[in-house]
C-alpha positions as CSV (number, residue, x, y, z in Angstrom):
1,M,-0.1,-0.3,-0.1
2,E,1.2,3.4,-0.8
3,K,1.0,6.3,1.4
4,G,-0.1,9.7,0.5
5,G,-0.1,12.3,3.0
6,N,-2.6,11.3,5.7
7,L,-4.6,9.1,3.5
8,T,-3.6,5.4,2.6
9,T,-3.9,4.5,-1.0
10,F,-4.3,1.3,-3.0
11,N,-1.8,-0.1,-5.1
12,G,-4.2,-2.7,-6.3
13,T,-3.1,-5.3,-3.9
14,G,-4.0,-3.6,-0.6
15,S,-6.6,-3.6,1.9
16,P,-9.2,-0.8,2.5
17,S,-8.7,-1.6,6.4
18,A,-6.8,1.7,6.5
19,Y,-10.0,3.6,5.7
20,P,-12.7,4.6,8.4
21,A,-15.3,1.9,8.8
22,D,-18.3,2.2,6.4
23,K,-21.5,3.5,8.0
24,K,-24.8,1.9,7.3
25,L,-26.8,4.0,5.3
26,F,-30.6,4.2,6.1
27,T,-31.1,6.8,3.6
28,P,-32.8,7.4,0.0
29,G,-29.7,7.1,-1.8
30,P,-26.6,6.9,-2.0
31,L,-27.0,3.5,-0.2
32,T,-24.9,0.9,1.3
33,T,-23.4,-1.2,-1.3
34,S,-22.2,-4.8,-1.4
35,A,-18.3,-5.2,-0.8
36,T,-18.4,-6.8,-4.3
37,V,-19.8,-3.7,-6.0
38,K,-17.2,-1.8,-4.3
39,S,-14.1,-3.9,-5.0
40,V,-15.0,-3.8,-8.8
41,M,-13.9,-0.4,-8.8
42,L,-10.4,-0.8,-7.6
43,R,-9.0,-1.2,-11.3
44,D,-8.8,1.4,-14.0
45,V,-10.5,0.7,-17.3
46,G,-10.2,2.9,-20.6
47,S,-13.3,4.9,-21.3
48,R,-13.2,4.3,-25.0
49,C,-11.8,0.5,-24.9
50,E,-13.9,-2.4,-26.1
51,E,-14.3,-3.6,-22.8
52,M,-16.0,-0.6,-21.7
53,K,-18.1,-0.2,-24.7
54,S,-19.3,-4.0,-23.9
55,N,-20.0,-2.8,-20.6
56,T,-22.4,-0.3,-21.3
57,S,-24.1,-2.1,-24.2
58,W,-25.1,-4.8,-21.5
59,I,-26.3,-2.4,-18.9
60,R,-28.4,-0.7,-21.3
61,Q,-30.0,-3.7,-22.6
62,K,-30.3,-5.4,-18.8
63,L,-32.2,-2.1,-17.8
64,V,-34.6,-2.4,-20.6
65,E,-35.1,-6.1,-19.5
66,I,-35.6,-5.1,-15.9
67,A,-38.4,-2.6,-17.0
68,G,-40.3,-5.4,-18.7
69,V,-40.3,-4.0,-22.3
70,S,-39.0,-5.2,-25.5
71,S,-35.7,-4.0,-27.0
72,D,-37.3,-3.4,-30.4
73,K,-39.6,-0.7,-29.2
74,Y,-37.7,0.6,-26.0
75,T,-34.1,1.5,-25.5
76,C,-32.1,2.9,-22.1
77,V,-30.2,6.0,-22.7
78,P,-27.6,6.7,-19.6
79,L,-26.2,9.9,-18.7
80,Q,-23.7,11.4,-16.5
81,G,-24.4,13.3,-13.2
82,S,-26.9,12.4,-10.5
83,G,-30.6,11.4,-11.3
84,S,-31.8,14.7,-11.4
85,Y,-29.5,15.6,-14.5
86,T,-31.6,12.7,-16.6
87,V,-35.0,14.1,-15.3
88,E,-34.1,17.7,-16.4
89,A,-32.8,16.0,-19.7
90,V,-35.8,14.2,-20.5
91,L,-37.8,17.6,-19.9
92,N,-35.2,19.6,-22.1
93,T,-35.2,17.1,-24.8
94,T,-38.8,16.4,-25.0
95,S,-40.0,20.2,-25.0
96,K,-40.1,22.3,-28.1
97,K,-39.4,25.8,-26.4
98,D,-41.7,27.8,-28.6
99,N,-45.0,25.8,-28.0
100,A,-44.2,23.3,-25.1
101,R,-46.8,23.3,-22.2
102,V,-46.1,20.8,-19.6
103,L,-47.9,19.8,-16.8
104,I,-46.2,18.4,-13.6
105,I,-48.5,16.7,-11.0
106,V,-46.8,17.7,-7.6
107,N,-47.1,16.0,-4.5
108,G,-43.6,16.8,-2.9
109,R,-40.3,18.5,-3.3
110,Y,-39.3,16.3,-6.1
111,G,-42.2,17.2,-8.3
112,R,-41.5,21.0,-7.3
113,R,-37.9,20.2,-8.2
114,M,-39.4,19.3,-12.1
115,V,-41.3,22.7,-11.9
116,S,-38.3,24.8,-11.3
117,M,-36.3,22.7,-13.9
118,C,-39.1,23.8,-16.5
119,E,-39.1,27.5,-15.4
120,Y,-35.1,27.6,-15.7
121,M,-35.4,26.2,-19.3
122,G,-38.5,28.9,-20.1
123,V,-40.8,26.2,-20.8
124,E,-44.6,26.9,-20.0
125,V,-45.3,25.0,-17.0
126,H,-48.3,24.4,-14.7
127,P,-48.2,22.4,-11.2
128,L,-51.2,20.2,-10.4
129,F,-50.8,20.5,-6.6
130,I,-52.0,17.7,-4.6
131,D,-51.5,17.0,-0.6
132,E,-48.3,15.5,0.0
133,T,-49.8,12.9,2.3
134,E,-52.3,11.7,-0.4
135,A,-51.4,9.4,-3.4
136,V,-52.0,10.8,-6.6
137,T,-54.9,8.6,-8.3
138,G,-56.1,8.5,-11.8
139,E,-59.4,10.1,-11.2
140,M,-57.5,13.1,-9.4
141,V,-56.0,13.8,-12.6
142,R,-58.9,12.7,-14.7
143,I,-61.2,15.6,-13.0
144,F,-58.4,18.1,-13.9
145,L,-57.5,17.1,-17.6
146,Q,-61.2,17.4,-18.6
147,K,-61.0,20.8,-17.6
148,D,-57.6,21.7,-19.6
149,K,-56.4,19.1,-22.0
150,N,-53.8,20.8,-23.8
151,W,-50.6,19.5,-23.0
152,T,-47.5,18.7,-24.7
153,S,-46.1,16.6,-21.5
154,V,-47.3,15.4,-18.2
155,A,-44.7,14.3,-15.7
156,I,-45.2,12.8,-12.2
157,V,-42.9,11.2,-9.3
158,H,-43.7,7.5,-8.7
159,S,-42.2,7.2,-5.2
160,E,-41.9,10.6,-3.7
161,T,-38.6,10.7,-2.0
162,S,-39.4,13.8,0.1
163,S,-42.0,11.9,2.0
164,G,-42.6,8.1,1.2
165,T,-45.8,8.5,-0.8
166,V,-46.0,6.1,-3.6
167,N,-48.2,7.5,-6.5
168,N,-50.6,5.3,-9.0
169,V,-48.5,6.1,-11.9
170,E,-50.1,3.4,-13.9
171,E,-53.5,4.5,-13.7
172,V,-52.5,8.2,-14.2
173,G,-50.7,7.2,-17.5
174,Q,-53.8,5.3,-18.9
175,V,-55.9,8.8,-18.0
176,V,-53.4,11.0,-19.5
177,K,-53.2,9.3,-22.7
178,K,-57.0,8.8,-22.8
179,E,-57.5,12.4,-22.5
180,C,-54.6,13.9,-24.0
181,P,-53.6,11.6,-26.9
182,G,-50.3,12.4,-28.5
183,T,-49.1,13.8,-24.8
184,F,-45.8,12.6,-23.6
185,Y,-45.9,10.9,-20.5
186,I,-42.9,11.0,-17.9
187,V,-42.3,9.3,-14.8
188,D,-39.6,9.9,-12.2
189,A,-39.0,6.3,-11.0
190,M,-35.6,7.7,-9.2
191,S,-36.2,5.8,-5.9
192,S,-39.0,3.3,-7.3
193,F,-37.2,1.4,-10.2
194,G,-35.9,-2.2,-9.5
195,A,-38.0,-2.4,-6.2
196,I,-41.8,-1.4,-6.9
197,P,-43.3,-3.3,-9.9
198,L,-44.2,-1.0,-12.7
199,D,-45.7,-1.8,-15.8
200,M,-44.5,0.6,-18.5
201,E,-46.7,-0.6,-21.1
202,S,-49.8,-0.9,-19.1
203,G,-49.3,2.6,-17.7
204,Q,-48.4,3.8,-21.2
205,I,-45.0,5.6,-20.0
206,D,-42.8,7.1,-22.6
207,F,-40.0,7.7,-20.5
208,I,-39.1,6.8,-16.9
209,V,-36.2,8.1,-15.1
210,S,-33.9,6.4,-12.5
211,S,-30.4,6.7,-11.3
212,A,-27.4,4.0,-10.7
213,N,-27.6,4.6,-6.7
214,K,-31.1,3.6,-6.2
215,C,-32.8,0.6,-5.6
216,L,-30.5,-1.3,-7.9
217,E,-27.7,-0.7,-5.2
218,G,-24.9,1.1,-7.5
219,V,-22.9,4.1,-6.7
220,P,-23.8,7.6,-7.9
221,G,-22.3,9.1,-11.2
222,F,-25.0,8.3,-13.7
223,G,-28.8,8.3,-14.4
224,Y,-30.8,6.8,-17.1
225,T,-34.1,7.0,-19.0
226,I,-35.7,3.9,-20.2
227,C,-38.0,5.3,-23.2
228,R,-39.8,4.5,-26.6
229,K,-37.4,4.8,-29.2
230,D,-40.0,6.4,-31.6
231,I,-40.6,9.0,-29.1
232,L,-37.4,10.0,-28.3
233,L,-36.4,10.2,-32.1
234,Q,-39.5,12.6,-32.4
235,C,-37.8,15.1,-30.3
236,K,-34.7,15.6,-32.5
237,G,-33.7,19.3,-32.6
238,R,-35.6,20.1,-29.5
239,A,-32.8,20.2,-26.8
240,T,-31.1,23.7,-25.8
241,S,-28.5,22.0,-24.1
242,L,-25.7,20.1,-25.8
243,C,-25.0,18.1,-22.7
244,L,-28.6,17.3,-21.8
245,D,-29.6,16.1,-25.4
246,L,-30.8,12.7,-24.9
247,V,-31.4,12.0,-28.7
248,D,-27.7,12.8,-29.7
249,Q,-26.9,11.1,-26.6
250,Y,-28.6,7.7,-27.9
251,V,-27.3,8.3,-31.7
252,R,-23.8,8.5,-30.4
253,L,-24.4,5.0,-28.1
254,E,-26.0,3.2,-31.1
255,E,-23.2,4.5,-33.3
256,T,-20.2,3.8,-31.3
257,G,-21.1,2.2,-28.0
258,Q,-19.8,5.2,-25.9
259,F,-20.9,8.2,-24.3
260,R,-20.5,11.6,-26.1
261,F,-18.2,13.0,-23.4
262,T,-16.0,11.4,-20.4
263,Q,-17.7,8.1,-19.2
264,P,-18.3,7.5,-15.3
265,T,-16.0,4.2,-15.9
266,H,-15.9,3.1,-12.3
267,C,-19.4,3.8,-11.7
268,L,-20.2,1.8,-14.9
269,L,-18.1,-1.0,-13.8
270,A,-19.9,-1.0,-10.1
271,F,-23.4,-0.9,-11.9
272,R,-22.9,-4.1,-13.9
273,Q,-21.9,-5.9,-10.7
274,A,-24.7,-4.3,-8.9
275,I,-27.3,-5.4,-11.6
276,E,-25.8,-9.1,-11.5
277,E,-26.5,-9.2,-8.0
278,F,-29.9,-7.9,-8.3
279,L,-31.0,-10.4,-10.8
280,K,-29.1,-13.1,-8.5
281,E,-31.4,-12.0,-5.9
282,G,-34.7,-12.7,-7.9
283,G,-35.0,-9.0,-9.7
284,V,-37.5,-6.8,-8.7
285,N,-39.8,-9.4,-6.9
286,G,-36.8,-10.5,-4.8
287,R,-35.7,-7.1,-4.2
288,A,-39.3,-5.9,-3.1
289,K,-39.2,-8.8,-0.9
290,R,-36.3,-7.7,0.9
291,Y,-37.1,-4.2,1.4
292,K,-40.8,-4.8,2.5
293,E,-39.1,-6.7,5.4
294,L,-36.7,-4.0,6.1
295,H,-39.8,-1.5,6.0
296,R,-41.8,-3.8,8.2
297,I,-38.9,-4.2,11.2
298,L,-38.7,-0.4,11.2
299,C,-42.3,0.4,11.4
300,D,-42.9,-2.1,14.0
301,G,-39.8,-0.9,15.9
302,M,-40.3,2.9,15.5
303,E,-44.1,2.3,16.9
304,Q,-42.8,0.3,20.1
305,L,-40.5,3.4,20.5
306,G,-43.7,5.7,20.1
307,F,-42.8,7.5,17.0
308,K,-45.3,8.2,14.5
309,R,-45.4,8.1,10.6
310,Y,-46.3,11.1,8.7
311,I,-47.7,9.2,5.7
312,P,-50.8,7.2,6.0
313,G,-50.4,3.8,5.8
314,K,-52.4,3.2,2.5
315,C,-50.2,5.7,0.5
316,Q,-47.1,4.6,2.2
317,G,-44.5,2.9,0.2
318,Y,-41.5,0.7,1.7
319,I,-38.6,2.7,0.3
320,I,-38.5,5.3,2.5
321,T,-40.6,6.6,5.5
322,T,-40.9,9.8,7.2
323,F,-41.5,10.1,11.0
324,M,-42.6,12.9,13.1
325,S,-40.1,14.3,15.6
326,P,-40.9,14.0,19.3
327,Q,-42.4,17.0,21.1
328,H,-40.0,16.7,23.8
329,E,-38.1,19.5,25.1
330,N,-34.6,17.7,24.8
331,W,-35.3,16.8,21.2
332,S,-32.9,18.0,18.5
333,F,-32.7,16.1,15.2
334,E,-29.0,17.4,14.9
335,T,-27.9,15.8,18.0
336,F,-30.1,12.5,17.3
337,N,-28.5,12.5,14.0
338,N,-24.7,12.9,15.2
339,R,-25.0,10.3,17.9
340,L,-26.7,7.8,15.5
341,L,-23.7,8.4,13.1
342,A,-20.9,8.0,15.9
343,L,-22.9,4.5,16.3
344,G,-22.4,4.1,12.4
345,Q,-26.0,4.5,11.3
346,S,-26.8,7.2,8.9
347,I,-30.4,8.6,8.6
348,Y,-31.8,11.8,6.8
349,P,-33.5,14.7,7.8
350,G,-36.8,15.6,7.1
351,S,-37.8,17.2,3.5
352,T,-41.5,17.7,3.7
353,T,-43.4,20.7,2.3
354,K,-46.0,21.2,4.8
355,I,-44.4,20.9,8.2
356,K,-40.9,21.0,9.4
357,N,-40.5,18.5,12.2
358,T,-39.8,15.2,10.6
359,F,-36.8,13.0,9.7
360,R,-36.6,10.1,7.3
361,I,-35.4,6.4,7.2
362,G,-34.9,4.3,4.5
363,S,-35.1,0.8,3.6
364,I,-33.4,0.3,0.4
365,G,-29.7,-0.4,-0.2
366,R,-27.4,-3.4,0.7
367,L,-29.4,-3.7,4.0
368,F,-30.5,-6.8,5.8
369,P,-33.1,-7.5,8.7
370,D,-30.3,-7.5,11.6
371,D,-29.0,-4.2,10.2
372,M,-32.5,-2.7,10.8
373,S,-33.0,-4.1,14.1
374,H,-29.7,-3.0,15.0
375,L,-30.8,0.6,13.6
376,I,-33.6,0.6,16.1
377,D,-31.5,-0.3,19.2
378,C,-29.2,2.4,18.3
379,I,-32.3,4.6,18.3
380,K,-33.5,3.5,21.6
381,K,-29.8,4.1,22.9
382,V,-29.5,7.6,21.6
383,L,-33.0,8.3,23.0
384,S,-31.8,7.4,26.5
385,E,-28.4,9.6,26.0
386,M,-30.8,12.3,25.2
387,D,-33.2,11.8,28.2
388,I,-36.1,11.3,26.2
389,P,-38.4,8.7,27.7
390,V,-39.9,6.1,25.6
391,P,-42.3,6.0,24.3
392,V,-41.7,9.4,22.7
393,S,-44.4,11.8,22.5
């Protein structure tokens, strides 16, 4: 092993033991990843070599298969950056700037973020606000569209990461396509793809978006859209950003097997390993089974400690859960969070739009029942250290 200042670095044969211990990430992403996913990043591969071309092609094909659609009709277009970069790329690529009219169905911060993206682009955008504690239904959208059907695109979040609410995106898509034929239907499936079953064809979804560091358990570095080829190619020339032009990215991938610009090589190597582990676990159903069990352990344990969930059970997904903060005078999320971090457990602050006193705990990533049970034990220990009696109130 080589020494660089105060850091220990790898020479290809060393051990990561000189680094601080990993924390367990009970967050909506980045997530805890397997040792094998991490290990494949310990080598360098040229971004333009045949191995990387083959790797990228394999990933694109497997993502289409995971989506349950045909590669004759659908394709996958990966793009450097976080998932939000790809969401914005889809909105930018699909919107004619002189006559686009985009409807964003909003029941959380990530729906609001899509509104902001369109505003930055100078695209006409209208939010349809739904309470963040309610799951969006097809009937809600139908009532709105019967009053105004003149939309070029409609977008919605599947699993709203800011709260944990899961929206009924398939029935919403059926309504959109019936009421507004020819309208593009876009689904942000960032924290659901690979863990919550989603039928693209039944939901008549033209674009879904996710990223490497969510339920497929890769590392941050790129997002991707799975989309209909014919719809994508209709959008040629619409993008106002070179880097976010998904048509150009798609054409280059098809012609050369490469991204247009520098590829996140290590992230792509890790993602292939992550997908192989995902398939070995049983695909979407296998991953959903583990995540549901983690969510059950979490909710049972937190209920025993007196914590109340923010989202009603019928709308709550098993990806991330928002809890109400205790009203005790000793409560401080910063203190609570820092003490959990000292015990090797990482959770997230709240991100709700209606109230402030919440926090979030994720049930995704390379976590198992013993990990979630240990988190509950750590929470109980920290509450005791903070002199907050259990059950909390």
